[in-house]
C-alpha positions in Angstrom: 0.1 0.3 0.0 3.3 2.8 0.1 3.3 2.9 -3.5 -0.6 3.8 -3.6 0.1 6.4 -1.0 3.2 7.9 -2.5 1.1 8.5 -5.9 -1.7 9.8 -4.2 0.7 12.3 -2.5 2.7 12.6 -5.9 -0.9 13.6 -7.2 -1.8 16.2 -5.2 1.6 17.5 -5.2 2.2 17.8 -9.2 -1.9 18.9 -9.7 0.0 22.5 -9.4 0.7 20.9 -12.9 -2.8 21.1 -14.2 -2.9 24.3 -15.7 0.6 23.5 -17.8 0.8 22.4 -21.2 -0.1 19.2 -22.2 3.5 17.8 -24.0 5.4 19.4 -21.4 3.8 17.4 -18.6 3.6 14.6 -20.6 7.7 15.5 -21.5 8.2 15.5 -17.5 6.7 12.1 -17.2 8.7 10.3 -19.4 12.4 11.8 -18.2 12.1 10.1 -15.6 10.3 6.7 -16.8 12.4 6.7 -19.7 15.0 4.6 -18.0 12.6 2.5 -17.3 11.2 1.9 -20.3 14.8 1.3 -22.4 16.0 -1.1 -19.7 12.7 -3.4 -20.7 13.5 -2.6 -24.2 9.7 -0.9 -24.3 9.2 2.8 -26.7 6.8 5.7 -24.2 3.3 5.8 -27.3 4.5 10.0 -27.6 8.0 8.6 -27.7 8.9 9.1 -31.9 12.8 10.6 -31.2 14.7 7.8 -31.8 18.0 9.5 -33.0 18.4 11.0 -30.0 21.8 10.2 -28.5 21.6 7.4 -25.6 22.6 9.6 -22.1 23.2 6.5 -18.8 20.7 7.5 -16.9 20.0 6.5 -13.2 17.3 4.7 -12.8 14.1 6.5 -10.8 13.4 6.1 -7.3 9.7 5.2 -6.0 9.3 8.4 -5.8 10.4 9.5 -9.0 8.0 7.5 -11.0 4.8 7.9 -8.3 5.1 11.8 -9.7 5.5 10.7 -13.2 2.5 8.8 -13.4 0.4 12.0 -11.6 1.9 13.7 -14.4 0.5 11.3 -17.4 -2.6 10.9 -15.2 -2.8 15.1 -15.6 -2.6 15.1 -18.6 -4.6 12.0 -19.7 -7.3 13.7 -17.7 -6.6 16.7 -20.5 -7.6 14.3 -23.5 -4.3 13.3 -24.2 -4.9 10.2 -25.8 -0.9 9.4 -25.7 -1.0 9.8 -21.6 -3.5 7.3 -21.6 -1.4 5.3 -23.4 1.5 5.7 -21.9 -0.2 4.9 -18.6 -1.2 1.6 -20.2 1.4 0.4 -21.3 3.5 1.3 -17.8 0.6 -1.2 -15.7 0.7 -3.6 -18.2 4.4 -4.1 -18.4 4.1 -4.0 -14.6 1.2 -6.6 -14.6 3.4 -8.8 -16.8 5.7 -8.9 -14.9 3.9 -9.7 -12.1 4.4 -5.7 -10.1 8.1 -7.2 -9.1 9.6 -4.1 -7.3 12.0 -3.4 -10.6 9.1 -1.6 -12.0 8.5 0.9 -9.2 4.2 -0.2 -9.6 2.4 -1.9 -7.3 -0.3 -3.6 -8.1 -2.9 -1.0 -6.2 -1.3 2.0 -7.9 -2.2 0.4 -10.8 -5.9 -0.7 -9.9 -5.9 3.3 -8.7 -4.6 4.9 -11.8 -7.0 2.0 -14.0 -9.6 3.2 -12.1 -9.5 6.1 -13.1 -8.1 5.8 -17.0 -11.7 3.7 -17.4 -13.9 6.0 -16.0 -12.7 8.2 -19.2 -13.9 5.6 -20.7 -10.6 3.9 -21.5 -11.0 0.2 -23.2 -8.7 -1.1 -22.4 -7.9 0.3 -19.1 -10.9 -1.7 -18.4 -10.1 -5.3 -19.7 -6.2 -4.9 -18.4 -8.1 -4.2 -14.9 -10.1 -6.8 -15.3 -7.5 -9.4 -15.6 -5.7 -7.9 -12.7 -8.5 -8.1 -10.3 -9.2 -11.5 -11.4 -12.7 -12.6 -11.9 -13.4 -13.4 -8.6 -12.2 -9.7 -7.6 -14.2 -7.6 -10.5 -16.9 -9.5 -10.2 -19.1 -7.1 -8.3 -18.1 -4.2 -10.0 -17.4 -5.1 -13.8 -21.0 -4.8 -15.3 -19.6 -0.5 -14.2 -16.2 -1.3 -15.9 -17.7 -3.6 -18.8 -20.6 -1.0 -19.5 -18.1 2.1 -19.4 -14.6 0.2 -20.9 -17.3 -1.6 -23.7 -14.8 -3.9 -23.9 -16.5 -7.6 -25.8 -13.9 -10.1 -23.8 -14.9 -8.4 -20.7 -17.9 -8.4 -20.9 -18.2 -11.8 -21.6 -16.4 -12.4 -19.4 -18.9 -10.9 -17.0 -21.7 -12.4 -18.3 -20.4 -15.8 -17.7 -19.7 -15.0 -14.1 -22.9 -13.6 -13.1 -26.2 -16.0 -11.6 -28.6 -13.8 -12.7 -30.6 -14.5 -16.0 -31.5 -11.5 -16.6 -27.9 -9.8 -16.4 -26.3 -12.7 -18.4 -28.3 -12.5 -21.2 -27.2 -8.4 -21.6 -23.9 -8.3 -21.5 -24.0 -11.8 -23.6 -26.0 -9.5 -26.3 -23.7 -6.6 -25.4 -20.1 -8.4 -26.3 -22.3 -10.6 -29.7 -23.2 -7.0 -30.9 -19.8 -5.9 -31.7 -19.0 -9.0 -33.6 -16.8 -11.1 -31.0 -17.5 -14.6 -32.1 -16.6 -16.5 -28.6 -20.0 -13.9 -26.9 -22.0 -15.0 -30.4 -21.2 -18.7 -30.4 -22.4 -18.1 -26.0 -25.4 -16.2 -26.8 -26.4 -18.7 -29.7 -25.8 -21.6 -26.8 -27.8 -19.4 -23.9 -30.9 -18.8 -27.0 -30.8 -22.7 -27.4 -31.1 -23.5 -24.3 -33.7 -21.6 -24.2 -35.7 -22.7 -27.0 -35.2 -20.3 -29.2 -34.2 -21.3 -32.0 -34.8 -18.0 -34.3 -32.6 -16.1 -32.4 -29.8 -19.5 -32.1 -29.2 -19.7 -35.9 -27.9 -16.1 -37.8 -25.9 -16.1 -34.6 -25.1 -19.7 -35.4 -24.2 -18.7 -39.3 -21.8 -16.3 -38.4 -19.6 -18.8 -36.2 -20.2 -22.3 -37.9 -17.3 -21.3 -40.7 -15.1 -20.9 -37.7 -15.6 -23.1 -35.0 -16.4 -27.1 -35.1 -19.2 -26.2 -32.5 -21.4 -23.6 -33.7 -20.9 -25.5 -37.1 -22.5 -28.7 -35.2 -25.6 -26.8 -33.8 -26.4 -25.0 -37.4 -26.5 -28.6 -39.3 -29.1 -29.7 -36.5 -30.9 -27.3 -36.4 -30.9 -26.8 -40.0 -31.9 -30.4 -40.4 -34.6 -30.2 -38.3 -35.6 -27.2 -41.0 -35.4 -29.9 -43.5 -32.5 -28.1 -45.2 -30.8 -31.8 -45.1 -27.7 -31.1 -47.3 -26.7 -27.8 -46.6 -27.6 -29.4 -42.9 -24.8 -32.3 -44.1 -22.0 -30.1 -45.4 -21.5 -28.3 -42.0 -21.7 -31.8 -40.2 -19.0 -32.8 -42.7 -16.9 -29.7 -41.8 -17.4 -30.1 -37.7 -16.3 -34.1 -38.3 -13.9 -32.4 -40.3 -12.2 -30.7 -37.4 -12.8 -33.3 -35.4 -15.9 -33.5 -33.7 -17.4 -36.6 -32.2 -21.9 -35.7 -32.7 -20.9 -34.5 -36.0 -19.4 -38.0 -36.8 -22.6 -39.4 -35.3 -24.5 -37.5 -37.3 -23.3 -37.8 -40.0 -23.3 -42.2 -39.6 -27.3 -41.6 -38.7 -28.1 -40.0 -41.7 -26.2 -42.4 -44.0 -27.8 -45.5 -41.9 -31.5 -44.3 -41.4 -34.7 -42.6 -43.3 -37.5 -40.5 -41.0 -40.6 -42.8 -42.1 -44.6 -41.9 -41.8 -46.5 -44.4 -40.1 -48.1 -44.9 -43.5 -44.7 -46.0 -45.5 -43.7 -47.7 -42.0 -47.2 -50.4 -42.0 -46.1 -50.9 -45.6 -42.2 -52.2 -45.0 -41.6 -56.0 -44.3 -41.8 -57.9 -41.1 -38.1 -57.4 -40.0 -37.0 -61.7 -40.7 -34.6 -62.0 -37.7 -37.5 -62.7 -34.7 -40.2 -64.4 -36.6 -38.1 -67.2 -37.1 -35.7 -67.0 -34.0 -37.3 -69.8 -31.1 -35.0 -67.5 -28.9 -36.8 -64.5 -29.9 -38.0 -64.5 -26.2 -38.8 -60.6 -26.1 -39.0 -58.7 -29.7 -37.9 -55.3 -28.6 -38.2 -52.3 -31.4 -36.6 -48.8 -30.6 -37.9 -45.9 -31.8 -36.9 -42.2 -32.7 -38.2 -39.1 -34.0 -35.8 -36.8 -34.1 -32.4 -36.5 -35.9 -31.0 -36.3 -32.1 -33.3 -38.9 -31.1 -32.0 -41.4 -33.6 -28.2 -40.5 -32.7 -29.2 -41.7 -29.4 -31.3 -44.6 -30.3 -28.1 -46.0 -32.3 -25.1 -45.9 -29.9 -27.5 -48.0 -27.4 -28.7 -50.2 -30.2 -24.8 -50.3 -30.8 -24.1 -50.6 -27.0 -26.7 -53.4 -26.8 -25.0 -55.9 -30.2 -21.8 -54.7 -28.3 -22.5 -55.8 -24.9 -21.0 -59.4 -23.6 -22.8 -59.6 -20.9 -26.4 -60.1 -21.9 -25.4 -61.8 -25.4 -26.9 -65.3 -23.3 -30.0 -63.5 -22.9 -33.1 -64.7 -25.1 -33.5 -60.6 -26.3 -33.9 -59.7 -29.6 -33.8 -56.0 -30.6 -34.2 -54.9 -34.2 -32.1 -52.0 -35.8 -34.1 -48.7 -34.7 -37.0 -46.5 -36.5 -36.8 -43.6 -37.4 -40.2 -41.4 -37.4 -40.9 -38.3 -38.7 -41.2 -35.5 -36.4 -45.7 -35.3 -35.8 -45.9 -39.4 -35.6 -46.0 -39.4 -31.9 -47.2 -37.3 -29.4 -44.9 -37.5 -26.5 -44.3 -35.2 -23.1 -41.4 -35.2 -20.9 -44.4 -34.8 -17.8 -47.2 -37.1 -19.7 -50.2 -36.9 -18.1 -49.1 -35.9 -15.5 -47.8 -38.5 -14.6 -44.4 -37.1 -13.4 -42.1 -39.1 -16.4 -41.3 -39.0 -20.0 -44.5 -40.5 -21.5 -46.7 -41.3 -25.3 -50.0 -41.5 -26.8 -48.3 -44.8 -28.1 -51.5 -45.9 -29.9 -50.3 -44.9 -33.6 -47.7 -47.5 -33.0 -50.2 -50.4 -33.4 -50.5 -50.8 -37.1 -46.7 -51.6 -37.0 -46.4 -53.8 -34.1 -49.2 -56.1 -36.4 -47.0 -56.2 -39.5 -43.6 -56.0 -37.1 -45.0 -58.4 -34.8 -42.8 -56.7 -31.7 -43.9 -57.6 -28.1 -41.6 -54.4 -26.4 -40.5 -51.4 -27.8 -37.9 -48.5 -26.8 -39.4 -44.3 -27.7 -36.5 -42.4 -27.3 -37.7 -39.3 -26.6 -36.2 -35.4 -26.3 -36.1 -34.7 -22.6 -37.9 -36.3 -20.1 -37.7 -38.9 -16.9 -37.1 -42.9 -18.1 -39.4 -45.1 -17.0 -40.7 -48.2 -18.3 -44.9 -48.5 -18.6 -46.0 -52.2 -19.6 -43.5 -53.3 -22.7 -43.0 -49.7 -23.7 -39.8 -47.7 -22.3 -39.0 -43.9 -22.4 -35.8 -43.0 -22.5 -34.5 -39.8 -22.9 -31.2 -38.1 -25.1 -29.1 -38.2 -22.0 -29.2 -41.3 -20.7 -27.1 -43.1 -20.7 -26.7 -46.8 -22.1 -26.8 -48.2 -18.5 -29.9 -46.4 -18.0 -31.5 -48.2 -21.4 -29.7 -51.7 -19.5 -31.1 -51.4 -16.0 -34.7 -50.6 -17.3 -34.1 -52.5 -19.9 -34.2 -55.1 -16.8 -37.5 -54.1 -15.6 -39.7 -56.1 -19.2 -38.4 -59.0 -17.3 -40.0 -57.6 -13.9 -36.9 -56.8 -11.9 -37.5 -54.8 -9.0 -35.7 -51.4 -7.7 -33.5 -51.8 -5.1 -33.2 -47.4 -4.5 -35.8 -46.4 -1.9 -38.7 -46.3 -4.5 -41.9 -43.6 -4.2 -44.6 -45.0 -1.6 -47.7 -45.2 -3.7 -45.0 -48.2 -4.9 -43.6 -49.4 -2.0 -47.7 -49.9 -1.2 -48.2 -52.0 -3.5 -44.9 -54.1 -3.5 -43.3 -54.2 0.3 -46.0 -56.3 2.0 -46.9 -60.1 2.0 -49.3 -60.0 -0.3 -48.2 -57.2 -2.5 -45.3 -58.7 -4.0 -46.8 -62.0 -4.2 -48.7 -60.3 -7.0 -45.1 -58.8 -8.2 -42.4 -61.9 -8.1 -39.8 -59.7 -8.6 -36.4 -62.0 -8.9 -34.8 -59.9 -7.6 -36.7 -58.8 -4.5 -37.9 -60.5 -1.4 -39.3 -58.2 1.7 -40.5 -60.5 5.6 -43.0 -62.6 6.8 -43.8 -63.4 10.0 -42.2 -67.3 9.7 -38.9 -66.6 6.8 -39.0 -64.5 3.7 -41.9 -63.8 1.4 -42.2 -65.1 -1.7 -40.7 -68.5 -0.2 -41.0 -69.6 -3.9 -38.4 -66.0 -4.3 -35.8 -67.1 -2.0 -35.8 -71.2 -2.9 -34.8 -70.3 -6.3 -31.6 -68.8 -5.2 -30.1 -70.9 -3.7 -31.3 -73.4 -5.8 -29.7 -72.0 -8.5 -26.3 -70.8 -5.5 -27.1 -72.5 -2.3 -23.9 -69.8 -0.8 -26.8 -66.6 -1.9 -26.1 -64.4 0.4 -29.5 -62.3 0.8 -28.5 -59.0 1.8 -30.9 -55.8 3.0 -31.8 -53.7 0.0 -33.2 -50.1 0.3 -36.5 -50.3 -1.8 -38.8 -50.6 0.7 -37.3 -47.9 3.2 -39.8 -45.3 2.6 -42.1 -47.1 4.3 -39.6 -48.1 7.2 -39.7 -52.0 6.2 -37.0 -54.6 5.4 -35.8 -55.8 1.7 -34.1 -57.9 0.7 -31.8 -58.8 -2.3 -29.2 -61.7 -2.8 -26.1 -60.2 -3.4 -24.0 -57.8 -1.0 -22.9 -55.6 -4.0 -24.9 -52.5 -5.0 -26.1 -53.5 -8.7 -27.3 -52.1 -11.8 -30.9 -52.8 -9.9 -29.7 -50.0 -7.8 -27.0 -47.5 -9.6 -27.2 -48.2 -12.9 -24.4 -46.8 -13.4 -22.1 -49.1 -11.7 -22.1 -51.4 -14.1 -22.4 -54.4 -12.0 -24.8 -57.6 -13.3 -24.0 -60.0 -10.8 -24.4 -63.8 -12.5 -27.5 -64.7 -10.1 -28.8 -62.1 -11.7 -28.3 -63.3 -15.6 -29.4 -66.4 -15.1 -32.9 -65.0 -12.3 -32.9 -63.1 -15.7 -32.9 -65.7 -18.8 -35.4 -67.8 -15.8 -38.2 -64.2 -16.0 -38.2 -64.6 -20.3 -38.4 -67.7 -20.0 -41.6 -67.5 -17.6 -44.5 -66.7 -20.3 -47.1 -64.7 -17.6 -44.0 -62.8 -16.1 -43.7 -60.2 -18.2 -46.3 -57.4 -19.2 -45.2 -56.8 -23.7 -46.5 -53.4 -25.3 -50.1 -55.8 -26.3 -51.4 -54.7 -23.2 -50.4 -50.7 -22.7 -52.5 -51.2 -26.7 -55.5 -52.4 -24.7 -55.8 -50.0 -21.8 -55.0 -47.1 -24.5 -57.6 -48.2 -26.8 -59.9 -49.1 -24.0 -59.7 -45.9 -22.2 -60.3 -43.7 -25.4 -63.7 -46.4 -26.3 -62.3 -48.0 -29.0 -63.4 -51.7 -28.2 -62.4 -53.3 -31.6 -58.9 -53.3 -31.1 -58.7 -52.7 -27.3 -60.6 -56.8 -27.7 -57.7 -57.1 -30.7 -54.9 -56.2 -27.9 -56.4 -58.0 -25.9 -56.1 -61.0 -27.4 -52.6 -61.1 -28.2 -51.8 -59.6 -24.2 -53.7 -63.6 -23.7 -51.5 -65.7 -26.8 -48.8 -64.1 -25.2 -48.8 -64.9 -21.9 -50.1 -68.5 -23.0 -53.2 -67.8 -22.0 
C-alpha cells in the first residue's frame, strides 16, 4: 500500500501542473520513466525521437515514478491519448512482470489509476483492470467497468460469471453485438438452452465456418428445418475438425431415413425374430428426430457389443426413425411426472412387425417403463437402458422407491402379486415370497441374502441376493451379478412374468372407447402370456 499512498501524495503535489501545456507534462513524466522503458526494450507511446543519443540515466526512485504517473494522469485527464497509452503501457508491463519491485509500480497503484482511466471510458484500461483483479475480485463492480469500457472480452467474462439470467443475457447481447465470435457462440448457446432457435440461428450462421461446435449446432437446426443437404455440409465440416457428435450425425443420416406411419406399415417384417425361437422378447426402438435417432443407434450398437447380455433371449431390432409428428410425447405425460407418449399410432406397425416391446427415445424426460414400453431421453446412458431393460423382465428397483409403489410391493401379499426375481421382504416366519428365495438357493446354494433399500420409505425391510451394489440400485455401477443373469433368463422363459406392449395398446384403446382394437390387443396379450 506504500506505493498507492505515494501515488496519491504525488498527485496532490503535482496538481499545480494541471494548467501546464500537455506536451510539457508528458515530457516531464517521460524524463523519469524513460530509463525504465529503455531497460525493458519498451518505447513510450508518445516518444518518436529514435535518433536521441544514448545517455546513461539513473533509474528512477519510487517517488520519482509515482510523480511521473501523476503527471501522465493529469495529461490523460485533459484528453491526451498519448498520456493514456503511456500509462497503460506502464501498467501492462508491470502486470506482465507480476508487479515485481524492479518496476516501481505496485498492483494497488496500477488499480488506482486504471479505475480512473476506466472512468474516462478507456476500454483497454477496463480489460487490463479485469485481468489484474480476476473474475472473483472484479465480478461485483465489473458491470460498470465493462459498460464504460465496452470491451467485448470483458463483457463475455462478466456474463459467464454472473448467476443472474437477466444480466447474463444482457451482457452476452452487448458482447455479441460487437461481432465478437466467442460471445456470439455463447449467446447462441443461451438461446438454444431457452428454446429460442430462431434467435440462435443467425448467430450460429456467423460462427459456423470458424468453430466446429457452432457448425454442429447450426447443422442440427438446418436439419430440423428440412435443409438436409446444407446440414450435411456443416456436419462434414465439423466432423473433419474432430467433432465426435458430428461424425455420429453423419453416420445416422447415412444409416436411417425418417418414415411416416403409413410408409412403415407397408415395410416388410424384420425376419430376425419371426424365425428365431430364442427371441422371447422382441424389442423395437423408435426415434422421432435426428438427435433421438443418434441416441437410439448408439444404444443399439452398445447392446450388440455387450457380451454380458448376449446369452439372454432378447432380440433388439435396428431403430426406426419416425417423422417428428408421428408420436405425441411429453416429459410430464398426463401429469405423471415422467416421460410418456400416446403410443396408439404404433399399433399398426406392431401388427405387421410383431414386436413384443418398444423403446421410445424422446428429447427429454425421466426414464421409465410402462407395460412393455420403455421411455428414454437423449441424455440417458446405455446403463440406464440396461436397467430399464431388466424392468421389462420384472426386476424391481433396489433403491428407495416411492410410497405409492412401496405400498403395493413391500408387504407379503403385495410382493406375491408382482414376484420380482431380485427382491423379497420379511414375513411372519421367514421371507416372502418363499418361492423366490428357494429359486436363489437352487441356482447358488451360497447366495448371500443382503439388505435392499427398496422399501425404506415405509420403514420396512427388503432383501436382494447380493451384497454388491447392483445395476438395479445404481445403473451406472455396471454390476450385474451372475445370479441376476440366470434369473433374467428364467424370467424371459416365463410366459406370465412380463407385460408386453399389447397390454399397453389394450389399455389405451379401451380408454379411448375403441373396443374393437382393445379386444384385438387383449387377445394378443393373452396369447403372449399363454392364456
